[in-house]
C-alpha positions as a Markdown table, in Angstrom:
| # | Residue | x | y | z |
|---|---|---|---|---|
| 1 | Met | 102.8 | 10.2 | 121.0 |
| 2 | Cys | 99.9 | 8.3 | 119.9 |
| 3 | Gly | 97.6 | 8.8 | 117.0 |
| 4 | Phe | 94.2 | 7.7 | 115.7 |
| 5 | Val | 93.0 | 7.0 | 112.3 |
| 6 | Tyr | 89.1 | 7.4 | 111.6 |
| 7 | Ile | 86.4 | 7.1 | 109.2 |
| 8 | Leu | 83.5 | 9.6 | 109.4 |
| 9 | Gly | 80.1 | 9.2 | 107.8 |
| 10 | Ser | 77.4 | 11.7 | 106.8 |
| 11 | Asn | 74.1 | 11.2 | 105.1 |
| 12 | Gly | 73.2 | 14.6 | 103.6 |
| 13 | Gln | 72.3 | 15.9 | 100.2 |
| 14 | Gly | 73.8 | 13.8 | 97.5 |
| 15 | Gly | 73.6 | 10.6 | 99.6 |
| 16 | Pro | 75.9 | 9.0 | 102.2 |
| 17 | Arg | 79.7 | 10.1 | 102.2 |
| 18 | Ser | 82.7 | 9.0 | 104.0 |
| 19 | Tyr | 85.8 | 10.8 | 105.1 |
| 20 | Val | 89.1 | 9.3 | 106.4 |
| 21 | Gly | 91.7 | 11.2 | 108.5 |
| 22 | Trp | 94.1 | 10.9 | 111.4 |
| 23 | Thr | 94.4 | 12.9 | 114.6 |
| 24 | Asn | 95.9 | 12.8 | 118.0 |
| 25 | Asp | 92.4 | 13.8 | 119.7 |
| 26 | Leu | 89.3 | 12.2 | 118.2 |
| 27 | Asp | 86.7 | 14.3 | 120.0 |
| 28 | Ala | 88.4 | 17.6 | 119.2 |
| 29 | Arg | 88.8 | 16.6 | 115.5 |
| 30 | Leu | 85.1 | 15.5 | 115.1 |
| 31 | Glu | 84.1 | 18.9 | 116.6 |
| 32 | Ala | 86.3 | 20.6 | 114.1 |
| 33 | His | 84.7 | 18.8 | 111.2 |
| 34 | Asn | 81.2 | 19.5 | 112.4 |
| 35 | Ser | 81.8 | 23.3 | 113.2 |
| 36 | Gly | 83.3 | 23.8 | 109.6 |
| 37 | Arg | 87.0 | 24.1 | 110.8 |
| 38 | Gly | 87.9 | 20.6 | 109.4 |
| 39 | Ala | 88.9 | 19.6 | 106.0 |
| 40 | Lys | 87.2 | 21.7 | 103.2 |
| 41 | Ser | 85.5 | 18.5 | 101.8 |
| 42 | Thr | 83.8 | 18.1 | 105.2 |
| 43 | Arg | 82.2 | 21.4 | 105.5 |
| 44 | Gly | 78.4 | 21.8 | 105.4 |
| 45 | Arg | 77.6 | 18.3 | 106.6 |
| 46 | Thr | 77.0 | 16.7 | 110.0 |
| 47 | Trp | 79.5 | 13.9 | 110.5 |
| 48 | Val | 79.4 | 11.0 | 113.0 |
| 49 | Leu | 82.4 | 8.8 | 113.9 |
| 50 | Leu | 82.0 | 5.3 | 112.2 |
| 51 | Tyr | 85.4 | 3.6 | 112.9 |
| 52 | Ala | 88.7 | 4.4 | 114.7 |
| 53 | Glu | 92.0 | 2.6 | 115.3 |
| 54 | Lys | 94.7 | 3.6 | 117.9 |
| 55 | Phe | 98.3 | 3.5 | 117.1 |
| 56 | Ser | 101.3 | 4.2 | 119.3 |
| 57 | Glu | 103.1 | 6.5 | 116.8 |
| 58 | Lys | 101.8 | 9.2 | 114.5 |
| 59 | Arg | 103.6 | 7.8 | 111.3 |
| 60 | Glu | 101.7 | 4.5 | 111.9 |
| 61 | Ala | 98.4 | 6.3 | 111.9 |
| 62 | Gln | 99.4 | 8.3 | 108.8 |
| 63 | Ser | 100.3 | 5.1 | 107.0 |
| 64 | Arg | 97.0 | 3.4 | 107.9 |
| 65 | Glu | 95.2 | 6.5 | 106.9 |
| 66 | Trp | 96.9 | 6.3 | 103.4 |
| 67 | His | 95.7 | 2.6 | 103.0 |
| 68 | Leu | 92.2 | 3.3 | 104.3 |
| 69 | Lys | 91.6 | 6.1 | 101.9 |
| 70 | Arg | 92.2 | 3.7 | 99.1 |
| 71 | Asp | 90.0 | 1.0 | 100.4 |
| 72 | Arg | 86.7 | 1.9 | 98.9 |
| 73 | Lys | 85.2 | -1.5 | 99.6 |
| 74 | Leu | 85.8 | -1.1 | 103.4 |
| 75 | Arg | 84.6 | 2.6 | 103.4 |
| 76 | Lys | 81.3 | 1.5 | 101.5 |
| 77 | Ser | 80.5 | -1.4 | 103.9 |
| 78 | Val | 81.1 | 0.7 | 107.0 |
| 79 | Leu | 78.7 | 3.5 | 105.4 |
| 80 | Cys | 76.1 | 0.9 | 104.4 |
| 81 | Glu | 76.1 | -0.4 | 108.0 |
| 82 | Thr | 75.4 | 3.0 | 109.4 |
| 83 | Phe | 73.2 | 4.5 | 106.6 |
| 84 | Pro | 71.2 | 1.6 | 105.1 |
| 85 | Asn | 69.1 | 2.5 | 102.0 |
């Protein structure tokens, strides 16, 4: 089973924000976030896919997600490319 790790971006009230997660289906997961069925922290915003990586195993995607969540520098640079001030 393959998995994806992704970074979402949103530029709503309070400025740009990013969200990192993992899934087996990128399109369905983005739809869930935008319809309010995703993570609680993503509700009330419109999200766009900024970055994704594909892995052959779920555990690899989960491990990469853990690392990306802690890499604030990368997340900020991806956000600034998409939502420049």
